[in-house]
N, C-alpha and C positions, 0 to 999 in steps of 0.2 A: 349744365348745372341742374341737379335734381332737387325737386321740392320734396321734403320728407313728410310733411303733414298733408293728409288727404284732403281735409276741408279747405286748406289754402290752395291746393292744386285745383280742386273742382271749381272753387270760386273764381280763381284767376283764369282758368280755361273758359268758363262761361262768359266772363267779362271780355276776354280777348275775342271770342267769337262774335259777341254782340257789337263790339267796337268796329270790326272789319270782317263781316261775314263772307265777302267775295274773295278775300285773300287768305282766310284761315284754313289750315289743313289739320286734320286729326288722324294720327296713325297709332296703331297699337301693334306690338310685336311680342311674341312669346318665345323665349329662349329655352328650348326643351332640355338642353343639357344642364342648365343651371336651375330651371324651374322658375325663371324670372319673367314677369310681365312688365313690359315697359310701355308707358303711354307718353305720347308726344303731341303737343299742340303748338303750332307755329304760324306766324304770319310773315315770315322772312325777316322780321326785325326783332321779334321776341320769341324765344324758345322756352317752352314750359315742359318739363319732363318729370315723370313720376315712375319709380321702380319699386316693385314689390314681389315677394315670393310667398305671401300669405294667402291662404284660401279664403279667409274672411273678407279680404278686399275684393273678391270676385263680385259680390252683390253690389258693392260700391261702383265697380267698373260698369256693370250692367245699368245701374242707375244713371251714371254719367252718359253712357251711350244713348239711353232713352231721352235724357234731357237735351243733349246736343241735336239728336235727330228731330225732336219736336221743334226746337228753335229753327232748324233748317227748313222745316215745313211750315213755319209760322203758325204753329198750333200751341194751345195751352194744354198742359197735362191734365188728363182725366183718369179715372179709375180703370177704364178699359185699356189705356195705353201702358199700364204697368203690368208686365207679365213676368212672373217668376217661374223658371222652368220646372221646378219641383212642385209647383202649386196647381198643376193641371188636374181638373176634376177627374175622378175615376170614370164617370159616364162618358167623357170625351175619349178617354183611353180605350174604352170598349167599342166605340163606334168605328175607330180606325183599325182595320184588320192588320195582323202581322204580315209583313211581306217576306216571302221566302225567296232566297236567292239560290240559284242552281250551283251545286258544287261541281268541281271539274269532272267528276265521274258521271254526273247527270247531264252534262252538255251533249248535244247531238254530235255524232261522229260524221265527218264528211271527208271529202278528198282534200288533201293538203294542196293548196294552190302554189303556184310559182313554177319557175323554170328549173329543169333538171340541169345540174352541172355536169360537165364532161371532163 
């Protein structure tokens, strides 16, 4: 059974985790062919599912992940714990150099190993 309202799903998922943290599992799957994101929270007695294909729900998904992870670490949320991928400052982006990967033409040539077949 899928819950259609995000607020209901998030509240129920957090309550389920708080009620039985040792037994609760949280799984998310992305079905590439359909573009559907499916979230499932269960404690083997109660199954909570939410399914979406909207990009706007992605930030809600990240928020739920952060909330559940903080609960799992017994921490209270702070401003430092909230990270939005597109909100990384430009100064941080310039500190990390771009990593270049070698193309197949640039890889060193060597002997091909293995036994010869007869």
